[in-house]
C-alpha positions in Angstrom: 179.1 51.5 -25.4 178.6 50.5 -29.1 181.3 49.9 -31.6 181.8 52.7 -34.1 179.9 52.3 -37.4 182.0 50.7 -40.1 182.1 52.5 -43.4 182.9 51.1 -46.8 186.0 53.2 -47.2 188.7 53.7 -44.6 188.9 57.2 -43.1 191.4 59.4 -44.8 194.0 61.5 -43.1 193.3 65.3 -43.2 195.2 67.1 -45.9 195.1 68.7 -49.3 193.7 66.8 -52.2 193.7 67.9 -55.9 190.9 67.1 -58.3 190.6 68.0 -61.9 187.2 69.1 -63.2 186.8 68.1 -66.9 183.4 68.5 -68.5 181.0 67.0 -65.9 183.6 64.6 -64.5 186.0 64.8 -61.5 189.4 63.2 -61.8 191.4 62.7 -58.7 194.4 60.7 -57.6 192.6 57.4 -57.6 191.6 57.7 -61.3 195.1 58.9 -62.2 196.6 55.9 -60.4 194.2 53.6 -62.3 195.4 55.1 -65.6 199.0 54.5 -64.5 198.2 50.9 -63.5 196.5 50.4 -66.9 199.6 51.6 -68.7 201.9 49.4 -66.6 199.7 46.3 -66.6 198.4 46.5 -70.2 194.8 45.5 -69.5 191.9 46.7 -67.4 191.5 43.4 -65.6 195.2 43.4 -64.6 195.1 47.0 -63.5 192.0 46.4 -61.5 193.7 43.4 -59.7 196.8 45.6 -58.9 194.5 48.2 -57.3 192.3 45.7 -55.5 189.1 46.5 -57.3 186.7 44.7 -59.6 187.0 44.8 -63.3 183.5 46.3 -63.5 184.5 49.2 -61.1 187.7 49.9 -63.1 185.8 49.9 -66.4 183.2 52.3 -64.9 185.9 54.7 -63.7 187.8 54.6 -67.0 184.5 55.1 -69.0 183.5 58.0 -66.8 186.9 59.7 -67.3 186.7 59.2 -71.1 183.4 61.2 -71.3 185.4 64.4 -70.7 187.8 63.9 -73.6 187.4 63.9 -77.4 190.5 61.6 -78.0 190.8 58.2 -76.3 192.6 58.1 -73.0 193.5 54.5 -73.6 193.0 51.7 -76.1 194.3 48.2 -76.5 197.9 47.9 -77.8 196.8 46.3 -81.1 194.6 49.2 -81.9 197.3 51.6 -80.9 199.7 50.1 -83.5 196.9 49.7 -86.0 196.1 53.5 -85.8 199.8 54.3 -86.2 200.2 55.8 -82.8 203.1 53.6 -81.7 
């Protein structure tokens, strides 16, 4: 008997999952959690570390989300203040 094939991602439990479809992009719980981590951590690199992913992966996910929105979903705190948003 051979060992089961290992996959990159762990198998998920069956259940209901919600995804938002915005423009050509899909936004699920993982991307929403990344945005929440970004808000909490204050930087992409810190949010990526909290979630156990690379900076490059986090940046890619954030960039792909942004494509569906006209206004920025996030920006650095200095720009936030500079624009008078905070």
